[in-house]
C-alpha positions in Angstrom: 175.2 108.2 98.8 174.1 110.9 96.6 172.4 114.1 98.3 171.4 116.7 95.5 170.2 120.0 97.1 167.6 121.1 94.6 168.1 124.8 93.6 167.3 127.2 90.6 170.0 125.9 88.2 170.7 126.5 84.1 173.0 124.0 83.9 174.1 120.7 85.6 177.3 121.8 87.3 175.3 124.2 89.4 173.2 121.2 90.7 175.4 120.3 93.6 176.1 123.5 95.6 177.9 123.8 99.3 175.0 123.5 102.0 176.3 127.2 103.2 175.3 128.8 100.1 171.8 127.7 100.3 169.1 129.9 101.4 165.7 129.2 102.8 164.2 131.0 99.6 165.5 128.2 97.4 162.8 126.4 95.3 161.9 122.9 93.8 162.5 124.4 90.4 165.1 122.1 88.8 163.8 119.7 86.4 163.3 116.0 87.6 164.8 114.7 84.6 168.0 116.7 85.3 168.3 115.5 88.6 167.7 111.9 87.5 170.4 112.2 85.1 172.8 113.4 87.5 172.1 110.8 89.9 172.2 108.0 87.4 175.4 109.4 86.1 176.7 109.2 89.5 175.5 105.7 90.5 176.0 103.6 87.2 177.1 101.0 87.1 176.6 100.2 90.5 172.6 99.0 90.3 170.1 98.2 87.8 167.5 100.8 89.3 167.7 103.8 91.0 165.2 105.2 93.3 165.2 108.8 93.8 163.8 110.0 97.5 162.7 113.7 98.4 163.3 115.4 101.4 162.4 118.9 102.8 164.3 120.2 105.6 162.9 122.5 108.5 164.0 125.8 106.3 162.2 124.4 103.3 165.2 123.2 101.2 164.4 120.4 99.2 167.0 117.7 98.7 167.3 114.7 96.5 168.9 111.3 97.2 169.3 108.0 95.9 170.0 106.5 99.5 167.8 108.0 102.2 168.8 107.5 105.8 166.0 107.8 108.2 162.9 110.1 108.9 161.2 112.4 106.5 162.4 111.1 102.7 159.8 110.4 100.4 160.2 107.9 97.5 159.5 110.2 94.5 160.7 108.0 91.7 162.3 104.7 90.7 164.2 104.9 87.2 165.6 102.1 85.9 169.4 102.6 84.2 168.2 102.9 80.4 166.4 105.9 81.7 162.8 104.1 82.0 160.8 105.6 84.8 159.1 103.0 86.9 156.2 104.2 89.4 156.8 103.1 92.6 153.9 101.2 94.6 152.1 103.5 97.0 149.9 102.1 99.4 148.9 105.1 100.9 149.0 104.1 104.4 151.3 101.9 106.7 151.0 98.3 107.2 150.8 97.6 110.8 149.1 94.9 112.9 147.8 96.7 116.3 145.9 94.1 117.0 148.5 91.4 118.1 150.5 94.3 120.0 150.5 92.5 123.4 151.3 89.2 122.0 154.0 90.5 120.2 155.3 92.3 123.1 155.4 89.0 125.1 156.9 87.3 121.9 160.0 89.7 121.6 160.2 90.8 125.1 163.6 88.2 125.8 165.1 89.6 122.6 164.6 92.9 123.7 166.0 92.3 126.9 168.9 90.6 125.4 169.5 93.4 122.9 169.4 96.0 125.8 172.1 94.2 127.9 174.3 94.0 124.5 174.0 97.8 123.8 174.2 99.0 127.3 170.4 100.5 126.9 167.5 100.4 129.0 165.0 97.8 128.0 162.1 100.1 128.6 163.5 102.7 126.2 164.0 99.9 123.2 160.3 98.7 124.1 159.0 102.5 124.0 160.8 103.1 120.5 159.3 99.7 119.2 156.1 100.2 120.4 155.9 103.7 118.6 157.4 102.8 115.7 156.0 99.1 115.2 153.3 98.1 117.7 155.9 95.1 118.0 154.6 94.0 114.5 157.8 92.3 112.9 156.4 92.8 109.3 155.3 96.5 109.7 156.0 98.4 106.8 155.8 102.1 106.4 154.8 104.4 103.5 158.3 105.7 103.2 159.9 102.2 102.8 160.7 101.4 106.6 160.2 97.8 107.8 160.3 95.7 110.9 160.0 96.1 114.6 162.4 99.1 114.7 161.4 100.6 111.3 164.7 100.5 109.4 165.2 102.4 106.0 167.9 100.4 103.6 170.8 102.6 104.0 170.4 102.4 108.0 170.3 98.7 107.9 173.5 98.4 105.7 175.0 100.9 107.9 174.3 98.3 110.9 175.1 95.3 109.1 171.5 94.2 108.8 171.2 92.0 105.7 167.4 91.1 106.3 165.4 94.1 108.0 162.5 91.4 108.2 164.3 89.2 110.6 163.4 90.4 113.9 166.9 89.9 115.8 169.0 91.7 113.2 166.2 94.3 113.0 166.0 95.1 116.6 169.9 95.0 116.9 170.6 97.4 114.1 167.8 100.1 115.4 169.4 99.6 119.0 172.8 100.2 117.9 171.7 103.0 116.0 169.6 104.5 118.8 172.9 104.1 121.0 174.8 106.1 118.5 172.6 108.7 118.4 172.6 109.0 122.4 176.2 109.3 122.2 176.1 111.7 119.2 173.9 114.1 121.0 175.7 113.7 124.6 172.6 111.6 125.8 170.0 114.0 125.5 167.0 111.3 125.3 164.8 113.9 123.5 167.2 114.7 120.6 168.3 111.0 120.4 164.5 110.1 120.0 164.1 112.9 117.5 166.9 111.8 115.3 165.7 108.4 115.3 162.6 109.8 113.7 163.8 112.4 111.3 167.7 111.5 111.1 170.3 112.9 113.0 171.1 115.5 110.1 167.6 117.0 110.5 168.3 117.6 114.2 172.0 118.9 113.5 170.2 121.5 111.2 167.9 122.7 113.7 170.4 123.6 115.9 170.4 120.8 117.7 167.1 121.0 118.7 163.9 118.9 117.9 163.1 119.6 114.4 160.0 121.5 113.8 158.0 118.7 112.1 154.7 117.8 113.5 155.4 114.2 113.1 158.6 114.4 115.0 157.3 116.3 117.9 154.3 113.9 118.0 156.7 111.0 118.1 159.3 112.3 120.7 156.4 112.8 122.8 155.0 109.3 122.4 158.1 107.6 122.8 158.6 109.5 126.3 155.1 108.6 127.3 155.6 104.8 126.6 159.1 105.1 128.3 158.0 106.6 131.3 154.9 103.9 131.6 157.6 101.3 131.2 159.6 102.5 133.8 157.0 103.4 136.5 154.5 100.7 135.7 151.7 103.1 134.6 150.5 101.3 131.3 
């Protein structure tokens, strides 16, 4: 993965700087073509096209990467290896079928129970995350490119051996194992693990092991915890 902090630079050698040298006043002043050349130079000849994603952290610093993990990454440009810019398709909204929520919940309950046993997670927690992520729609797609029941990004899927993000069995197993690793990483602090599932573990770490100050992430944590309580105590 190529992660490029965006800072004001005069030449390409200054494009990648140590994290500790970045300041909250760093601005998005680097020419995108320069960053494109850097990312393509590091990636070639691994792929025919390069997707460039933009991420802004809690302190306003901007990063560009060819391989997003999870959370607040936005597809900025898609560029072929010959330098031609290919505009990414943007629907402007997520694709989720809420009308079949209950039907799909019943459809995938046995799978969720099975994966919960495999990963030693509470099925109520998996249900809560899946409901918040996709409303149990196996074909759900977010504007950021997350796919399936547990809304896996490409890099997260690859990290957990998911070859087909649209396959419900693979998707739930990959997402559950990621969630389990996040719980271990954050010493079983449920709120932090849920926040990391939404915004990425690095966002939580950069926030001092606290829930990042993103409205989306804070709302997401509250939603998952609400669903989790409902599932455990039968108040849904």
